[in-house]
C-alpha positions in Angstrom: 0.0 0.0 0.0 1.6 3.3 -1.1 1.5 6.7 0.4 -1.4 8.1 -1.6 -3.6 5.1 -0.9 -2.9 5.4 2.9 -3.7 9.1 2.7 -6.9 8.6 0.9 -8.0 5.8 3.3 -7.4 8.0 6.3 -9.2 10.9 4.7 -12.3 8.9 3.7 -12.4 7.3 7.2 -12.2 10.7 8.9 -14.8 12.2 6.6 -17.3 9.4 7.4 -16.8 9.7 11.1 -17.0 13.5 11.0 -20.2 13.5 9.0 -21.8 11.0 11.4 -20.7 13.0 14.5 -21.9 16.3 13.0 -25.3 14.9 12.3 -25.6 13.5 15.8 -24.6 16.9 17.4 -26.9 18.8 15.0 -29.8 16.7 16.2 -28.9 17.2 19.8 -28.6 21.0 19.4 -31.9 21.2 17.5 -33.7 19.3 20.3 -32.2 21.6 22.9 -33.1 24.8 21.0 -36.4 23.3 19.9 -35.6 24.3 16.3 -32.7 24.9 13.9 -29.4 26.1 15.5 -28.6 29.7 14.7 -24.8 29.6 14.1 -23.2 27.3 11.5 -20.6 25.1 13.2 -18.9 24.4 9.8 -18.1 28.1 9.4 -16.7 28.7 12.8 -14.9 25.4 13.5 -11.6 26.7 12.0 -11.7 29.8 14.1 -9.3 29.6 17.1 -10.0 33.2 18.2 -13.7 34.1 18.5 -13.9 37.9 18.8 -17.4 38.9 20.0 -16.4 42.4 20.9 -16.8 45.6 18.9 -13.1 45.7 18.3 -11.8 44.4 15.1 -8.5 42.6 15.4 -6.0 43.4 12.6 -4.4 40.4 11.0 -1.0 40.9 12.7 -2.7 40.9 16.1 -4.6 37.8 15.3 -1.3 36.1 14.4 0.2 37.4 17.6 -2.6 36.0 19.7 -2.2 32.7 18.0 1.5 32.6 18.8 0.8 33.6 22.4 -1.7 30.8 22.8 0.6 28.4 21.0 -2.2 27.4 18.7 -2.2 26.7 15.0 -4.8 27.7 12.5 -4.7 24.3 10.8 -4.0 20.7 11.6 -0.3 19.9 11.7 1.2 17.6 9.2 2.8 15.5 11.9 -0.7 14.1 12.7 -0.9 12.3 9.4 2.8 11.3 9.6 2.1 9.8 13.0 -0.7 7.7 11.6 1.5 6.5 8.8 4.3 5.7 11.2 1.9 3.7 13.4 0.6 1.7 10.4 4.1 1.1 9.3 5.2 -0.2 12.7 2.2 -2.6 12.9 2.8 -3.9 9.4 6.5 -4.5 10.3 5.6 -6.4 13.4 3.1 -8.6 11.5 5.7 -9.4 8.8 8.4 -10.1 11.5 6.0 -12.5 13.3 5.1 -14.3 10.1 8.7 -14.6 9.0 9.9 -16.3 12.2 6.8 -18.5 12.5 7.7 -22.1 11.9 5.4 -23.4 9.1 6.4 -26.7 7.7 5.2 -28.1 4.4 5.9 -31.6 5.5 3.7 -33.8 7.6 4.7 -35.2 11.0 5.4 -38.6 9.5 7.7 -37.1 6.8 9.6 -35.1 9.4 10.1 -38.2 11.5 11.4 -40.1 8.4 13.8 -37.3 7.6 15.1 -37.3 11.2 15.5 -41.1 11.1 17.5 -40.9 7.8 19.7 -38.1 9.2 20.5 -40.1 12.4 21.5 -43.2 10.3 25.3 -43.2 10.2 25.4 -46.4 8.1 24.2 -44.8 4.8 25.2 -41.9 2.6 22.5 -39.9 0.7 24.0 -38.3 -2.4 22.7 -36.2 -5.3 23.1 -38.1 -8.6 25.8 -36.9 -11.0 23.4 -36.4 -13.9 19.6 -35.9 -13.5 17.3 -34.8 -10.7 17.3 -37.7 -8.3 19.2 -39.0 -5.3 21.2 -42.2 -4.6 21.4 -43.9 -1.2 24.6 -45.9 -0.7 26.1 -47.9 2.2 28.7 -45.7 3.8 31.3 -48.5 3.5 30.7 -48.8 -0.2 30.8 -45.1 -0.7 34.1 -44.8 1.2 35.5 -47.7 -0.7 34.7 -46.0 -4.1 36.3 -42.7 -2.8 39.4 -44.4 -1.5 39.9 -46.2 -4.9 40.0 -42.8 -6.6 42.4 -41.3 -4.0 44.8 -44.1 -4.4 45.8 -42.7 -7.8 49.3 -41.3 -8.4 47.9 -37.8 -8.8 47.0 -37.7 -5.2 49.3 -37.6 -2.2 49.0 -37.3 1.6 49.4 -33.8 3.1 52.0 -35.2 5.5 51.3 -32.9 8.4 48.7 -30.4 9.7 50.9 -27.4 8.8 51.1 -28.2 5.1 48.1 -26.1 4.2 49.3 -23.0 6.0 52.8 -23.4 4.6 51.5 -23.5 1.1 49.3 -20.5 1.7 52.4 -18.5 3.0 54.4 -19.6 0.0 51.7 -18.4 -2.4 51.4 -15.0 -0.7 55.2 -14.5 -0.8 55.3 -15.4 -4.5 52.5 -13.0 -5.3 54.2 -10.3 -3.4 57.5 -10.9 -5.3 55.6 -10.5 -8.6 54.2 -7.2 -7.3 57.7 -6.0 -6.2 59.1 -6.9 -9.6 56.4 -4.9 -11.4 54.8 -8.0 -13.0 51.4 -7.3 -11.4 49.9 -4.2 -9.8 47.9 -3.7 -6.6 44.6 -4.9 -7.9 45.6 -8.5 -8.8 47.9 -8.6 -5.8 45.1 -8.2 -3.3 42.8 -10.3 -5.5 45.1 -13.3 -5.6 46.5 -13.3 -2.1 45.0 -15.7 0.5 43.9 -15.0 4.0 42.4 -17.5 6.5 41.7 -20.1 3.8 40.3 -23.6 4.3 41.1 -27.0 2.9 39.6 -28.2 -0.3 36.8 -30.7 0.0 36.6 -34.0 -1.8 33.4 -35.9 -2.4 31.8 -38.1 -5.0 28.5 -38.0 -7.0 27.2 -41.4 -8.0 26.6 -42.1 -11.7 23.1 -43.6 -11.8 23.4 -44.1 -15.6 26.3 -46.6 -15.2 26.5 -50.1 -13.9 27.7 -50.4 -10.3 27.1 -46.7 -9.5 30.7 -45.4 -9.8 31.2 -42.0 -8.4 32.4 -38.9 -10.1 35.1 -37.3 -8.0 34.5 -33.6 -7.1 37.1 -31.4 -5.5 35.5 -28.2 -4.2 38.3 -25.5 -3.8 35.9 -22.8 -2.8 37.6 -20.9 0.1 41.0 -22.7 -0.4 44.2 -20.7 -0.7 44.5 -21.3 -4.5 40.8 -20.6 -5.3 41.2 -17.0 -6.5 44.4 -17.9 -8.4 42.6 -20.7 -10.2 39.8 -18.4 -11.3 42.3 -15.8 -12.5 44.4 -18.4 -14.5 41.3 -20.1 -15.9 40.1 -16.8 -17.4 43.6 -16.1 -18.8 43.9 -19.5 -20.3 40.4 -19.4 -21.8 41.1 -16.1 -23.4 44.5 -17.2 -24.8 43.6 -20.7 -26.1 41.5 -21.1 -29.2 38.3 -23.2 -28.9 38.7 -26.7 -30.2 36.5 -27.7 -33.2 35.3 -30.7 -31.3 34.1 -28.6 -28.3 30.5 -29.0 -27.5 29.0 -27.0 -24.6 26.2 -29.5 -23.7 23.7 -32.0 -25.0 21.5 -29.3 -26.5 24.3 -28.1 -28.7 25.1 -31.7 -29.7 21.5 -32.2 -30.8 21.6 -28.9 -32.7 24.8 -29.9 -34.5 23.8 -33.4 -35.4 20.5 -32.1 -36.9 22.6 -30.0 -39.3 24.5 -33.0 -40.6 23.3 -34.4 -44.0 24.1 -38.1 -44.5 23.8 -40.2 -47.5 20.9 -42.5 -47.0 22.4 -45.2 -49.2 25.4 -45.7 -46.9 25.5 -47.2 -43.4 26.7 -45.2 -40.5 27.7 -46.0 -36.9 27.8 -43.4 -34.1 30.1 -44.2 -31.2 31.2 -42.4 -28.1 34.2 -42.8 -25.8 34.2 -42.3 -22.1 37.4 -41.8 -20.0 37.2 -42.8 -16.4 38.1 -39.9 -14.1 39.3 -37.8 -17.0 40.3 -34.6 -15.2 41.9 -36.3 -12.2 44.0 -38.5 -14.4 45.4 -35.7 -16.5 49.2 -35.3 -15.8 49.7 -31.8 -14.3 53.1 -31.2 -15.9 51.8 -32.1 -19.4 48.8 -29.9 -19.0 51.0 -26.9 -18.0 53.4 -27.5 -20.9 50.5 -27.8 -23.4 48.9 -24.6 -22.0 52.2 -22.7 -22.4 52.5 -24.0 -26.0 49.1 -22.5 -26.8 49.7 -19.2 -25.0 53.2 -18.6 -26.4 52.7 -20.2 -29.8 54.5 -18.0 -32.4 
């Protein structure tokens, strides 16, 4: 409800009450006087000084008398502002109460089932890798699948609890050395440095479309010491490297491309696809860096 609607509502309400009260008093006065009342209240209600003497007050004296009496010749605007303020406070209280009121869209049985699932430490409930469903696995089976991935040569143990902080300090020192050498300015320096970072998180998403429900390994680096640096380098590499002809954004683009292919109906065709198990985690880091440099500094 905006300001004008509130103002109109207050005015209409006041007018109805005023009309009703005036009619009531008019009837009372007519009964007391046994006939119509002589003076019109509507004409004199705005008068704060009723001069019934023979002396005519000049305008400046009228104003002086009003000031002396600390009266005003009209209703102050603060009255309406006070009404609006009260309405605003009441509406805020109602919204605050509704916001913090616990209203569940689940039945008691469903809430009890969720509580039971949450307290079960023998299972793991995961979002599926592709699609809009969930997978419930035995915790031992899930941990076994995750451990099999972490046994790869590309993973290694941290060794000690201080490893993470040591790497963070090394990164900050290296970024500062680039700043001192004039390679980067203040903006990327403060953007790339790490403060109070956390460890990366490893988890797996089951692949429901494959036999045995293998998991896709996910390493979430959000909040880690190298997160901002990774974002910065990813943009630089993406801008420097040309897009491969075989690149397809998603399945929608694949369908669009395949519709544009015209095939000879007289010839047989076979469509095949290849899947690499844990592709990204099995890519050799040194080879990936060398290939990236070759693209960036290609003559």
